[in-house]
C-alpha positions in Angstrom: -4.1 6.0 -24.2 -2.1 9.4 -24.5 1.5 9.0 -25.5 2.4 12.1 -24.2 1.9 10.6 -20.6 4.3 7.7 -19.5 3.8 5.5 -16.3 6.7 3.7 -14.9 6.3 0.3 -12.9 7.7 2.0 -10.1 5.4 2.6 -6.9 6.0 3.5 -3.2 3.6 3.5 0.0 3.7 6.9 1.7 2.6 5.3 5.1 2.1 9.1 6.8 -0.4 9.9 4.0 -1.6 6.1 3.7 -1.2 6.6 -0.1 0.3 4.6 -3.0 2.8 7.0 -4.9 3.8 6.7 -8.2 5.4 8.7 -11.0 4.0 10.1 -14.5 6.1 11.7 -17.2 4.3 14.5 -19.1 6.1 15.9 -21.8 9.6 15.5 -19.9 8.3 16.5 -16.8 7.9 13.9 -13.8 4.6 14.5 -11.7 4.0 12.4 -8.7 0.4 10.9 -8.7 -1.3 9.8 -5.2 -4.2 7.2 -4.9 -5.5 7.1 -1.3 -6.3 4.0 0.3 -10.0 5.3 0.9 -10.2 5.6 -2.8 -8.4 2.2 -3.6 -10.9 0.6 -0.9 -14.1 2.6 -2.7 -13.0 1.3 -6.0 -12.5 -2.4 -5.5 -15.2 -2.7 -2.7 -13.7 -4.0 0.5 -11.4 -2.6 3.1 -8.0 -2.3 2.8 -5.9 -2.6 5.7 -2.4 -2.5 5.3 0.7 -1.4 3.3 1.1 -4.8 1.4 -2.6 -5.1 0.5 -2.8 -1.6 -0.9 0.3 -2.2 -2.8 -1.3 -5.3 -4.2 -4.7 -3.8 -5.0 -2.8 -0.9 -6.8 -0.5 -3.7 -8.9 -4.0 -5.3 -9.6 -5.8 -2.4 -10.7 -2.6 -0.4 -12.3 -4.2 0.1 -15.7 -7.5 1.6 -14.4 -5.8 3.7 -12.1 -3.4 5.0 -14.4 -6.3 5.8 -16.7 -7.9 8.1 -14.0 -4.5 9.6 -13.4 -4.0 10.3 -16.9 -7.8 11.9 -17.1 -6.9 13.8 -13.8 -3.8 15.0 -15.5 -5.5 16.0 -19.1 -7.6 18.1 -16.7 -4.9 19.8 -15.4 -6.2 18.6 -11.8 -2.9 19.5 -10.1 -2.7 20.3 -6.0 -0.7 23.1 -4.7 2.2 20.8 -5.1 1.8 19.8 -8.5 1.0 16.5 -7.9 -2.2 14.6 -8.7 -4.4 13.3 -6.3 -6.8 10.8 -5.8 
C-alpha cells in the first residue's frame, strides 16, 4: 500500500449520481473518489438496489475498492473535476 495515499473511514451516498463518494488524501491534497452502483454491482456479481445496500457493499469491500482507487490515482486518471471515478 502506498503510504502517500491515505483513505479515511468517511463515505457518503450521492443519490443524484448513484455513487459512493469517499475522500483520499494525496500528498496533503484531498481528492474525492467515486464508485458507481454499476461498478459495485459488477464487482460483487449481484444487483444493488438501494443506498443502504450500496454502502454495505462498499464497507464490505472497502479495502479492494481503495486498492483500485490507489491504482487510478497513481495513473493520474483524474476526471475534469479533479476526482477519481470508477
